[in-house]
Structure formats: C-alpha cells, structure tokens
C-alpha positions as CSV (number, residue, x, y, z in Angstrom):
1,M,0.0,0.0,0.0
2,T,1.5,3.3,-1.1
3,K,1.2,6.4,0.9
4,S,2.0,9.8,-0.6
5,S,4.2,12.4,1.1
6,S,2.8,15.9,1.8
7,S,5.5,17.3,-0.4
8,D,3.1,17.3,-3.3
9,T,0.7,19.6,-1.5
10,N,-0.1,23.1,-2.7
11,A,1.5,24.5,0.4
12,E,4.9,23.6,-0.9
13,S,4.3,25.5,-4.1
14,R,3.9,28.6,-1.9
15,G,7.4,28.0,-0.5
16,S,6.3,25.5,2.2
17,H,5.5,28.4,4.5
18,L,2.0,27.4,5.5
19,L,0.1,24.1,5.5
20,L,-3.6,23.9,6.0
21,L,-4.7,21.0,8.2
22,R,-8.2,20.1,9.2
23,L,-9.5,17.9,12.1
24,S,-13.0,16.6,11.4
25,E,-15.4,14.1,12.9
26,S,-16.3,11.2,10.6
27,G,-19.8,10.6,12.1
28,G,-21.3,10.2,15.5
29,W,-19.8,10.5,18.9
30,D,-18.4,6.9,18.7
31,Q,-16.6,7.5,15.4
32,P,-12.9,8.3,15.1
33,V,-11.6,11.8,14.2
34,R,-9.9,12.3,10.9
35,L,-7.1,14.6,9.8
36,H,-6.8,16.1,6.3
37,C,-4.3,18.4,4.6
38,W,-5.1,20.8,1.8
39,S,-3.3,20.2,-1.5
40,D,-3.5,21.0,-5.1
41,R,-5.9,18.0,-5.4
42,G,-8.2,19.2,-2.6
43,W,-8.4,17.7,0.9
44,R,-6.1,14.7,1.3
45,P,-6.4,12.3,4.3
46,V,-3.4,12.3,6.6
47,A,-2.1,9.0,8.1
48,V,-2.4,9.1,11.9
49,D,-1.6,6.4,14.4
50,E,-3.9,4.7,16.8
51,E,-2.8,6.8,19.8
52,F,-3.9,10.0,18.0
53,V,-7.3,8.6,17.3
54,R,-7.9,7.2,20.7
55,A,-6.8,10.4,22.4
56,F,-10.0,12.1,21.3
57,N,-12.3,9.0,21.7
58,P,-10.8,6.1,23.7
59,S,-13.7,3.8,23.0
60,C,-13.6,4.0,19.2
61,E,-11.7,1.8,16.8
62,P,-9.3,3.4,14.3
63,E,-10.3,3.3,10.7
64,P,-8.1,1.6,8.1
65,T,-5.6,4.1,6.6
66,P,-6.6,5.2,3.1
67,E,-4.3,4.2,0.3
68,D,-3.8,7.9,-0.8
69,A,-3.1,9.0,2.8
70,L,-0.3,11.5,3.2
71,Q,2.6,10.8,5.5
72,L,2.7,14.3,7.0
73,A,6.2,15.9,6.8
74,F,7.1,19.5,7.5
75,P,9.9,21.0,5.5
76,E,12.3,23.3,7.4
77,G,10.6,26.6,8.2
78,A,7.1,25.3,7.4
79,R,4.2,26.1,9.7
80,A,0.7,24.7,9.8
81,L,-2.7,26.2,10.4
82,L,-5.1,23.7,12.1
83,L,-8.8,24.0,11.6
84,L,-11.0,22.5,14.4
85,P,-14.6,21.3,13.8
86,G,-16.9,24.3,14.1
87,N,-19.3,22.4,16.3
88,W,-16.6,22.0,18.9
89,V,-16.3,25.7,19.5
90,W,-19.0,28.1,20.7
91,S,-18.5,31.8,19.9
92,G,-20.3,35.0,21.0
93,V,-19.7,38.7,21.6
94,E,-19.6,40.2,25.0
95,R,-18.3,43.4,26.7
96,V,-15.2,42.3,28.7
97,P,-13.1,44.6,30.9
98,K,-9.4,44.6,30.0
99,A,-8.5,43.2,33.5
100,A,-10.5,40.1,32.9
101,R,-9.6,39.2,29.3
102,R,-6.7,36.9,30.3
103,Q,-8.7,35.1,33.0
104,S,-10.4,32.2,31.3
105,R,-13.0,31.4,34.0
106,A,-13.7,35.1,34.6
107,V,-14.6,35.4,30.9
108,G,-16.6,32.2,31.1
109,Y,-18.8,33.5,33.9
110,L,-19.7,36.5,31.7
111,V,-21.4,34.3,29.2
112,E,-22.4,31.4,31.5
113,E,-26.1,31.8,30.8
114,R,-25.6,31.3,27.1
115,L,-23.7,28.1,27.4
116,A,-25.0,24.5,27.5
117,E,-22.0,23.2,29.4
118,D,-20.5,24.0,32.8
119,V,-17.9,26.8,32.8
120,E,-15.5,24.7,34.7
121,D,-15.4,22.2,31.8
122,L,-14.7,24.7,29.1
123,H,-11.6,26.6,27.9
124,F,-12.2,30.2,27.0
125,V,-10.3,32.5,24.7
126,C,-11.1,36.2,24.5
127,R,-10.2,38.4,21.5
128,P,-10.9,42.2,21.5
129,R,-13.0,43.5,18.6
130,R,-14.1,47.2,19.3
131,G,-13.5,49.0,22.6
132,D,-14.7,46.7,25.4
133,E,-16.5,44.3,22.9
134,C,-14.7,41.0,22.5
135,S,-15.2,37.8,20.7
136,I,-15.4,34.9,23.1
137,Y,-14.6,31.3,22.1
138,A,-15.4,28.3,24.3
139,V,-14.3,24.7,23.7
140,A,-14.3,21.6,25.9
141,R,-11.3,21.2,28.0
142,D,-11.0,17.4,27.4
143,K,-10.8,18.0,23.7
144,M,-8.2,20.7,24.1
145,A,-6.2,18.5,26.5
146,A,-6.3,15.7,23.9
147,L,-5.3,18.0,21.1
148,H,-2.5,19.6,23.1
149,G,-1.1,16.3,24.2
150,Q,-0.9,14.9,20.6
151,L,0.6,18.0,19.1
152,E,3.3,18.0,21.8
153,R,4.0,14.3,21.2
154,L,4.1,14.7,17.4
155,Q,6.0,18.0,17.5
156,W,4.0,19.5,14.7
157,P,4.7,23.2,14.1
158,I,1.1,24.4,14.5
159,V,1.0,28.2,14.7
160,T,-2.8,28.6,15.1
161,A,-5.7,26.3,15.9
162,A,-9.0,28.0,15.1
163,P,-12.6,26.9,14.4
164,E,-13.5,26.4,10.8
165,Y,-16.0,29.2,10.7
166,Q,-13.6,31.8,12.1
167,L,-11.4,31.4,9.0
168,L,-14.2,33.4,7.2
169,D,-13.2,36.5,9.2
170,L,-10.5,36.9,6.6
171,M,-13.1,37.9,4.0
172,E,-13.8,41.2,5.9
173,Q,-17.5,41.3,4.8
174,D,-20.6,41.9,7.0
175,I,-21.4,38.2,6.7
176,A,-19.4,35.3,5.1
177,L,-21.0,32.0,4.2
178,W,-19.0,28.9,3.2
179,L,-20.9,26.0,1.7
180,D,-18.6,23.2,2.6
181,G,-19.9,19.8,1.4
182,G,-22.3,18.5,4.0
183,Q,-22.0,21.5,6.3
184,A,-22.0,25.2,6.2
185,H,-19.9,27.8,8.1
186,I,-21.2,31.3,8.9
187,W,-19.3,34.3,10.2
188,H,-20.7,37.7,11.2
189,R,-18.2,40.6,11.3
190,A,-19.6,41.5,14.8
191,G,-17.3,38.7,16.0
192,H,-19.2,35.4,16.1
193,G,-19.9,32.5,13.9
194,L,-21.1,28.8,13.8
195,S,-21.0,25.7,11.8
196,V,-24.2,23.8,10.9
197,R,-25.2,20.8,8.9
198,R,-26.5,21.7,5.4
199,Q,-30.0,20.5,6.2
200,Y,-30.3,23.1,8.9
201,L,-29.0,26.0,6.8
202,Q,-32.3,26.8,5.0
203,P,-34.1,28.4,8.0
204,L,-31.1,30.6,8.7
205,L,-30.8,32.3,5.3
206,A,-33.7,34.7,5.9
207,L,-32.1,35.6,9.3
208,L,-28.8,36.4,7.6
209,A,-30.5,38.9,5.3
210,Q,-31.9,41.0,8.2
211,P,-30.3,44.4,8.3
212,A,-27.9,45.1,11.2
213,T,-29.1,47.6,13.9
214,G,-25.7,48.9,14.9
215,D,-23.3,51.3,13.3
216,E,-22.4,48.9,10.5
217,I,-25.4,50.0,8.4
218,A,-25.4,53.6,7.6
219,D,-28.2,53.5,5.0
220,A,-31.5,54.6,6.4
221,D,-33.3,52.3,4.0
222,E,-32.1,49.3,6.0
223,Q,-30.6,47.4,3.1
224,P,-29.4,43.8,3.7
225,P,-25.8,43.3,4.8
226,E,-23.0,42.4,2.3
227,L,-22.5,38.7,2.1
228,A,-19.5,36.8,0.7
229,L,-20.4,33.4,-0.6
230,L,-17.7,30.7,-0.8
231,G,-17.7,27.1,-2.0
232,A,-20.9,27.2,-4.0
233,G,-21.0,24.6,-6.7
234,D,-23.4,23.4,-9.4
235,E,-25.3,21.3,-6.8
236,D,-26.0,24.4,-4.7
237,G,-28.2,26.1,-7.3
238,L,-31.3,26.3,-5.0
239,A,-29.3,27.8,-2.1
240,V,-27.6,30.3,-4.4
241,A,-31.0,31.3,-6.0
242,E,-32.5,32.0,-2.6
243,L,-29.5,34.0,-1.5
244,E,-29.7,36.1,-4.7
245,S,-33.4,36.8,-4.0
246,L,-32.6,37.8,-0.4
247,F,-29.4,39.8,-1.0
248,A,-29.7,40.9,-4.6
249,E,-26.6,43.1,-5.4
250,H,-25.3,42.7,-1.9
251,L,-24.4,39.0,-2.6
252,H,-20.7,38.6,-3.6
253,P,-19.9,35.1,-4.8
254,V,-16.2,34.1,-4.6
255,S,-15.1,32.0,-7.5
256,G,-12.7,29.1,-7.1
257,S,-12.2,26.9,-4.1
258,A,-13.0,28.5,-0.7
259,E,-9.8,27.2,0.8
260,E,-7.6,28.9,-1.8
261,A,-9.5,32.1,-1.5
262,L,-9.1,32.1,2.3
263,L,-5.4,31.1,2.2
264,S,-4.7,34.0,-0.2
265,R,-6.1,36.4,2.4
266,Y,-4.3,34.8,5.3
267,K,-3.5,37.2,8.1
268,P,-2.4,35.6,11.4
269,A,-3.6,38.6,13.4
270,R,-7.2,38.1,12.3
271,L,-7.4,34.5,13.5
272,V,-8.0,33.3,17.1
273,N,-5.6,30.7,18.5
274,L,-7.2,28.3,20.9
275,L,-3.8,26.9,21.9
276,V,-3.1,29.4,24.6
277,D,-2.7,29.4,28.4
278,E,-2.2,25.9,29.6
279,Y,-2.6,24.5,26.1
280,Q,0.2,26.6,24.5
281,L,2.7,24.5,22.6
282,D,6.3,24.4,23.6
283,D,8.6,25.2,20.7
284,G,11.5,23.4,22.5
285,T,14.0,26.1,21.6
286,E,16.4,27.9,24.0
287,E,15.8,31.2,22.2
288,G,12.2,31.1,23.5
289,S,13.3,31.3,27.1
290,W,13.6,35.1,27.1
291,W,10.0,35.4,27.9
292,V,10.3,33.4,31.2
293,R,11.2,36.4,33.3
294,P,8.4,38.7,32.0
295,V,5.9,35.9,32.5
296,K,7.0,35.5,36.1
297,V,6.6,39.2,36.6
298,A,3.2,39.1,35.0
299,A,2.2,36.1,37.2
300,A,3.3,38.0,40.3
301,C,1.2,41.1,39.2
302,F,-1.7,38.8,38.5
303,A,-1.4,37.2,41.9
304,A,-1.4,40.6,43.6
305,Q,-4.4,41.7,41.5
306,L,-6.2,38.5,42.4
307,M,-5.5,39.1,46.1
308,L,-6.9,42.6,45.7
309,F,-10.0,41.2,44.0
310,V,-10.5,38.7,46.8
311,A,-10.1,41.4,49.4
312,A,-12.6,43.7,47.6
313,G,-15.0,40.7,47.2
314,G,-14.8,40.0,50.9
315,Y,-15.5,43.7,51.7
316,Y,-18.4,43.9,49.4
317,Q,-19.7,40.6,50.7
318,W,-19.6,42.1,54.2
319,R,-21.4,45.2,53.1
320,A,-24.0,43.1,51.3
321,S,-24.6,41.0,54.4
322,A,-25.1,44.1,56.5
323,A,-27.5,45.6,54.0
324,E,-29.5,42.4,53.9
325,A,-29.7,42.2,57.7
326,E,-30.9,45.9,57.7
327,A,-33.5,45.1,55.0
328,R,-34.8,42.1,57.0
329,A,-35.1,44.2,60.1
330,L,-37.0,46.9,58.2
331,F,-39.3,44.2,56.7
332,S,-40.0,42.8,60.1
333,D,-40.9,46.2,61.4
334,L,-43.2,46.9,58.5
335,L,-44.8,43.5,58.5
336,P,-44.4,42.0,62.0
337,N,-46.8,39.1,61.3
338,V,-45.0,37.9,58.2
339,T,-41.8,35.8,58.2
340,P,-39.1,37.0,55.8
341,S,-38.3,34.4,53.1
342,S,-34.9,33.5,51.8
343,D,-35.5,35.6,48.7
344,L,-36.6,38.9,50.3
345,R,-36.6,40.9,47.1
346,R,-39.0,38.4,45.4
347,Q,-41.3,38.5,48.5
348,I,-41.5,42.3,48.6
349,N,-42.0,42.4,44.8
350,G,-44.9,40.0,45.3
351,Y,-46.6,42.3,47.8
352,L,-46.0,45.3,45.5
353,S,-47.3,43.5,42.5
354,R,-50.5,42.5,44.3
355,A,-50.9,46.0,45.6
356,G,-50.3,47.6,42.2
357,G,-52.8,45.1,40.7
358,S,-55.5,46.4,43.0
359,D,-55.2,49.9,41.5
360,S,-54.0,51.5,44.8
361,S,-51.2,53.7,45.9
362,F,-49.9,51.2,48.4
363,A,-46.6,50.6,46.5
364,S,-45.7,54.3,46.2
365,Q,-46.7,55.0,49.8
366,L,-44.6,52.1,51.1
367,Q,-41.6,53.3,49.1
368,L,-42.1,56.8,50.6
369,L,-42.2,55.2,54.1
370,S,-39.1,53.2,53.3
371,R,-37.2,56.3,52.4
372,V,-38.3,58.3,55.4
373,W,-37.5,55.3,57.6
374,G,-34.0,55.3,56.2
375,Q,-33.6,59.0,57.0
376,Q,-34.7,58.4,60.6
377,K,-32.6,55.3,61.2
378,G,-30.6,57.1,63.9
379,T,-33.7,57.5,66.1
380,K,-35.3,54.7,68.0
381,L,-38.5,54.4,65.9
382,K,-40.7,51.3,66.2
383,L,-43.6,50.4,63.9
384,Q,-46.4,49.1,66.0
385,S,-49.0,48.6,63.3
386,L,-49.7,49.5,59.6
387,R,-53.1,49.6,58.0
388,F,-54.0,50.5,54.4
389,D,-57.4,51.4,53.1
390,G,-57.5,50.6,49.4
391,N,-60.8,52.3,48.8
392,R,-59.6,55.6,50.3
393,G,-56.0,55.2,49.2
394,E,-54.7,56.1,52.7
395,M,-52.3,54.4,55.1
396,V,-52.5,54.7,58.9
397,L,-49.3,54.0,60.9
398,Q,-48.9,53.5,64.6
399,L,-45.4,54.5,65.6
400,Q,-43.5,54.5,68.8
401,A,-40.8,57.2,69.2
402,P,-38.6,58.6,72.0
403,N,-40.5,61.9,72.0
404,L,-43.1,63.9,70.3
405,T,-40.5,65.9,68.3
406,D,-39.4,62.7,66.5
407,L,-43.0,62.0,65.6
408,D,-43.3,65.5,64.1
409,T,-40.1,65.0,62.2
410,V,-41.5,61.8,60.6
411,V,-44.8,63.6,59.7
412,G,-42.8,66.4,58.1
413,N,-40.6,64.1,56.1
414,L,-43.6,62.1,54.8
415,S,-45.2,65.4,53.6
416,G,-42.0,66.9,52.3
417,G,-42.3,65.4,48.8
418,G,-45.6,67.0,48.1
419,Q,-47.1,63.8,46.6
420,Y,-48.8,62.8,49.9
421,R,-50.0,64.6,53.0
422,A,-49.3,63.2,56.4
423,E,-51.0,64.3,59.6
424,L,-50.7,63.2,63.3
425,L,-54.1,62.0,64.4
426,A,-53.3,61.2,68.0
427,A,-50.4,60.8,70.4
428,S,-50.2,59.3,73.9
429,E,-47.4,59.0,76.4
430,L,-45.9,55.6,77.2
431,D,-43.5,54.5,79.9
432,E,-40.7,54.9,77.4
433,G,-41.4,57.5,74.8
434,V,-44.7,58.3,73.0
435,S,-47.0,56.5,70.6
436,G,-48.6,58.3,67.7
437,R,-51.0,57.5,64.9
438,I,-50.2,59.0,61.6
439,R,-52.4,59.1,58.5
440,L,-50.8,59.3,55.0
441,R,-52.9,60.0,52.0
C-alpha cells in the first residue's frame, strides 16, 4: 500500500511556508476523528496512528488508513494552520473589561447563561474587537487536552488552531457563508460564527438577510448586509438562487475553491488561536526562554491583583450581608406578622405587584415610608402597626418614638415630597417615649 508524502501539497508550491490542516469528525460520537491536509488536489487524508485517534475518543476503533493518505512531513521553516470542527467551538460577543480578558474562567462566567455546558469544563479565549467588545470562544477542556497532548507528542509546528468558521473573518465582509460539502460555516463581522449541517441552513438564510441595527449599516433604507459566498458549486443552485433573492446586489460570490480564497487572504492577526494558556505549545528552543522572566513578573502582578479582587470581594460581601440584615429588620418592622423568606426581594415584589394590581397607591406610599425610615434610622422608631385602606388610598401608621419631636419630624418628612400629605391624628405617652397614629394620603 503506497502512501503519498505531503511534499506534493499546494502548500509547498507557496514555498512551504503554510500548510492547512483540518481535524474533522467522521460521524457520531463513537466514530474516530480524521485529519486532512489541503493540497492541489483538494483535501487529502493524513495518516495518523492509533494513539492519535484514541486520544479524542478512547472507545472507538481506528479506521483503516486510506491508500492515498499523506505521511505528514514538515519541511524546514514550514508552519501549519489547524482547523478544528466548528461544532466543537462556541462563539459569542460580550463586553469584557481589560483586566478580565486573560482570565479564562472570569470570561466564562460573563457568558455562563448562554452556554450549554459548565464553565469549569470549558476553555475560553477572548479576542478584542471594538472597545470593550470582545469575541469569546469556548471549547471543551477534554478536547483541548487531547489535542495539546498529541501536538506535543508529534512536535508538529502548529501556529494557530482555530474553528473552521472563524477562517471566514479573513473575508472582511458583513457576513461570510462557506458551503462546505455536508456542512455550512457562517461568520458575522460583529465577531461570532457557527458551523451547521447543510439541512439546517435553509431556515437561517432569511435571518442572515436581516439588516444590522448597529453602526455597521449607515443607509436609512435598512438594506441587507453584504454577504460573501464561498464554496458554491453546481449542486448548490437552489441555495444560491434563494441568496440572490434575499441579498440581490449585496451578494458577492467568490469564484474558485473556498480554501484557496481564504489562504490567499491569510493574516495571522485576524485568527484566534485556541492553543493558549495551559494549552500553549512548547517550541522546544532555547531562544524562546527570554519570555520566562516577563511571564514571572506578569504572574506576580496577576497574583497581587487576584488578592486585591479577593479582598474587595470580601469587603463587598460584608457590606451586602449588612445591607441584607438591615432590610430584613425593616421588613419585620413593616410587616411584623410575616416571616421574611430567603428571597426577600421576590417576597417584597410580590406584595408590591398585588398592591399595584388592586389599582391603589400602596406601593408608592410604602416606598415613601421606606425612604423616610432610612432617614430616621438614627432614632429609635418602632412600627407598632400598619393599615392600608385601598378604597380611600390612605395608610395609617402606629409609631413609637422617643419623644413627640421625633414624631413631628416623621410627619414632616412624609409630607415633604408634596405627593402625599401626612398628619398626626393622635399621640399618647408611654413608659418609654410616645406612641402616635399618623395618616398618610
């Protein structure tokens, strides 16, 4: 059985500077992964050993090596760009502070609600786009660990590992669509993309034609975005016809193979590299050790910053606990016969919603009482009872205060806003202080 060398690839005709490799899934979860290399004859299978295959799926059996498989060899000075399956990598756009961009889990928690997996199981990479807006990529840690281990074992000169769809960022259009055999890759210039099976592409075409709402569209007529179409063949006539009806002159088909068009526009700075942080490859050269000292300094700065964040978090946690205790005490004063629940905000919102639904001013009067109570928190006020008449829209309070002056102050503060009028109906002396009844309407 004869196996070809990768020396006949199209990459060597460019001076062996860049080889395009592609990792793909051959079927379901129990099927082995495959590796291909782009050549002048299209995608060629690459011969990989059993250890490589089982690293990604230990339970699957390796497939027989195809007869035309390449024995991958890298000429001196050659580098490789590795495309990962688009369905392995989630992408989205989020505003990320500069201090958090290098902290994988901190970035993950910003998009946690949009993910189907646990943040702890994902590796995150953040790339700035505009201002604080960043593209965020998430991929399973077990897949990255398997990939990193095999690349270190094989010592392949991989410069970038990126999802398939992100290669379309090189087109620099509003939207880029790559019809790639049984799948389709979509990229939006806002900074996110995805890969889908071709049978799921049809419902997405109309969504792609919707005008952007941001600064990218300056025309007030809300014209559709510019779309670059790659990889369309004779068998894609129906899809192309629908795209032409949706985008009209805004559709820009790219002739020739999509891979050649993308490689001709290759700019390393525009592609994300998922092999960073703990998955960064070791080049094994002594010249690369110059960065060790700056990394140690950066690590020390990061540790100091982390300690500062922990201290700040502890302080704000203490302040939050004190505020919660104060809120519970106020709740117990306002509603002495009701036990505060664990979710106090939700409980109060429930009372306010029911009060607002009865077409009364209970909610606004209770908010006014809360503000005045906060202003008087230095005095020893005690709410003895509260009664609200929904028909008249008035609230009657029974308060205990150290003296009559404090009661007058409360009445004045309740009337100070002008929205409601408060009056002292009655007052009586107690063994300790005075008790007064106040009407607010």
